[in-house]
ZAMARGU-4260 file (C-alpha; in steps of 0.2 Angstrom, whole numbers, plus 5000, padded with zeros to 4 digits):
<rodrens>
0) 4628/4810/4790 | 4643/4802/4781 | 4645/4817/4769 | 4645/4829/4784 | 4659/4819/4791
5) 4669/4816/4775 | 4667/4834/4768 | 4685/4840/4773 | 4693/4823/4768 | 4708/4826/4756
10) 4707/4845/4757 | 4723/4855/4760 | 4723/4869/4773 | 4741/4877/4774 | 4753/4862/4775
15) 4739/4851/4781 | 4731/4839/4771 | 4714/4831/4779 | 4714/4812/4780 | 4698/4809/4790
20) 4687/4817/4804 | 4677/4811/4819 | 4666/4820/4831 | 4673/4821/4850 | 4660/4820/4865
25) 4659/4839/4866 | 4653/4840/4849 | 4668/4847/4840 | 4674/4841/4824 | 4692/4835/4824
30) 4703/4830/4810 | 4718/4819/4809 | 4730/4828/4797 | 4746/4825/4788 | 4758/4840/4784
35) 4773/4840/4772 | 4786/4834/4784 | 4775/4818/4787 | 4769/4821/4804 | 4751/4818/4810
40) 4741/4832/4819 | 4723/4833/4827 | 4716/4850/4823 | 4699/4857/4827 | 4689/4861/4811
45) 4686/4878/4816 | 4705/4881/4817 | 4707/4874/4800 | 4694/4885/4792 | 4700/4900/4800
50) 4718/4897/4797 | 4724/4898/4814 | 4732/4881/4811 | 4742/4878/4795 | 4755/4865/4800
55) 4759/4852/4813 | 4771/4865/4821 | 4785/4864/4809 | 4780/4881/4800 | 4780/4890/4818
60) 4797/4884/4821 | 4804/4889/4804 | 4796/4907/4808 | 4805/4907/4825 | 4822/4904/4816
65) 4818/4920/4807 | 4826/4934/4818 | 4837/4950/4816 | 4855/4943/4820 | 4862/4954/4834
70) 4878/4943/4837 | 4892/4956/4841 | 4883/4973/4840 | 4883/4984/4855 | 4869/4992/4863
75) 4875/5005/4877 | 4886/4994/4889 | 4880/4978/4881 | 4886/4967/4868 | 4875/4953/4862
80) 4882/4936/4861 | 4870/4924/4855 | 4851/4921/4855 | 4843/4909/4866 | 4827/4897/4864
85) 4818/4909/4878 | 4806/4920/4871 | 4797/4935/4880 | 4782/4946/4873 | 4785/4937/4857
90) 4804/4944/4856 | 4820/4933/4855 | 4830/4933/4873 | 4848/4937/4870 | 4863/4932/4880
95) 4873/4949/4882 | 4889/4953/4889 | 4890/4969/4899 | 4906/4980/4901 | 4906/4978/4918
100) 4909/4959/4915 | 4892/4952/4920 | 4882/4942/4907 | 4863/4946/4907 | 4848/4941/4896
105) 4839/4954/4886 | 4825/4954/4873 | 4830/4960/4856 | 4815/4972/4858 | 4823/4981/4872
110) 4841/4980/4864 | 4835/4988/4848 | 4824/5001/4855 | 4837/5007/4868 | 4826/5003/4883
115) 4840/4992/4890 | 4858/4998/4890 | 4867/4988/4904 | 4865/4973/4916 | 4859/4986/4929
120) 4876/4993/4934 | 4872/5009/4924 | 4857/5013/4934 | 4866/5011/4951 | 4880/5023/4944
125) 4869/5036/4938 | 4858/5035/4954 | 4872/5039/4967 | 4870/5058/4968 | 4882/5061/4983
130) 4890/5078/4982 | 4881/5083/4966 | 4873/5100/4962 | 4856/5103/4956 | 4853/5121/4955
135) 4855/5128/4972 | 4854/5110/4980 | 4868/5099/4985 | 4863/5080/4987 | 4870/5075/5004
140) 4864/5057/5007 | 4849/5045/5005 | 4837/5044/5020 | 4823/5033/5014 | 4812/5029/5000
145) 4796/5035/4992 | 4787/5025/4978 | 4802/5014/4975 | 4813/5031/4972 | 4827/5036/4985
150) 4823/5052/4996 | 4838/5063/4996 | 4843/5075/5010 | 4849/5091/5002 | 4857/5107/5008
155) 4852/5122/4999 | 4863/5138/4996 | 4854/5148/5008 | 4860/5135/5022 | 4842/5126/5024
160) 4840/5107/5022 | 4827/5099/5013 | 4822/5081/5008 | 4819/5078/4989 | 4814/5063/4978
165) 4828/5056/4967 | 4817/5060/4952 | 4813/5077/4955 | 4832/5081/4957 | 4837/5072/4940
170) 4823/5080/4930 | 4826/5098/4937 | 4809/5100/4944 | 4816/5104/4961 | 4832/5116/4962
175) 4830/5124/4980 | 4823/5121/4996 | 4810/5135/4992 | 4819/5150/4995 | 4819/5155/4977
180) 4799/5156/4976 | 4796/5163/4995 | 4780/5174/4994 | 4784/5190/5002 | 4766/5190/5010
185) 4769/5173/5020 | 4774/5176/5037 | 4774/5163/5051 | 4763/5151/5040 | 4750/5165/5036
190) 4747/5175/5021 | 4745/5192/5025 | 4736/5198/5008 | 4724/5183/5010 | 4718/5186/5027
195) 4716/5205/5024 | 4706/5203/5007 | 4691/5192/5014 | 4690/5184/4998 | 4679/5168/4998
200) 4686/5150/4993 | 4679/5143/4977 | 4672/5128/4988 | 4662/5140/5000 | 4644/5137/4998
205) 4637/5148/5013 | 4642/5164/5006 | 4650/5169/5022 | 4669/5166/5025 | 4674/5152/5037
210) 4656/5147/5040 | 4649/5131/5031 | 4632/5121/5033 | 4630/5103/5041 | 4620/5089/5036
215) 4607/5093/5050 | 4604/5111/5044 | 4615/5119/5057 | 4631/5130/5053 | 4649/5128/5058
220) 4661/5142/5060 | 4680/5139/5057 | 4696/5149/5056 | 4713/5144/5050 | 4728/5153/5056
225) 4746/5148/5054 | 4742/5133/5046 | 4731/5126/5060 | 4712/5125/5058 | 4702/5133/5075
230) 4684/5126/5078 | 4673/5141/5083 | 4656/5132/5086 | 4641/5125/5079 | 4626/5138/5078
235) 4607/5136/5073 | 4607/5150/5061 | 4620/5158/5049 | 4619/5175/5057 | 4626/5167/5073
240) 4640/5158/5065 | 4645/5173/5055 | 4646/5182/5072 | 4657/5168/5079 | 4668/5169/5063
245) 4671/5189/5066 | 4676/5187/5084 | 4688/5173/5078 | 4696/5186/5065 | 4697/5199/5080
250) 4706/5185/5091 | 4718/5178/5077 | 4719/5190/5062 | 4719/5208/5070 | 4735/5206/5082
255) 4744/5198/5068 | 4740/5212/5056 | 4744/5225/5069 | 4761/5217/5072 | 4766/5219/5053
260) 4758/5235/5051 | 4745/5228/5039 | 4729/5233/5049
</rodrens>
């Protein structure tokens, strides 16, 4: 047993030299060690053997002092003043002076990568879109928020107003109220070519337009017209549901198609 206790005595692991070892109540081996700076430290045997612990802490402090000196360098509107003792995500936090006069604290990682270019004032300057044009849209004012982004009330060149998310304006995703992509077949919220075609939806499982099965084996007939879905009844057989659907088309679709000369 004594041989097992003393087998690490006098051996060196990194800056640590094992003086003696003993076993604690949990059954782990600890070592009292002495490094080159003269301090003593208790270390788990597994940490010594794996190399996870190589000093009393002085080696870690020496590594922390190794950093890229950013003093006086500019990053966007920020000038790095001096490093602090703070660390965030293994990166040194620098005290920085913004061109607007504010002092802020940014990690060297974010400064070097260009992720942070101001104390935050640049974001607020860029976020004000009042009066600016994006395609056919002119931003008027903020009227709300969605997913943490402002919702802007905009006026289109065609005279219509619409609400657009900040990101969609800045990215160019939305450049009009929709007037530039209007469908000539879309009248009053109904697509004329669609109701004339009789084409089945990909989600249709009955083979009959506007008819769908229920869990109890019956059939439901519905029809959608001008953005509103109308319930036409529940039937025992699919033939009955199909007849109800055709009556619905006669009621809703036919007068509309006649009105616009598409019958």
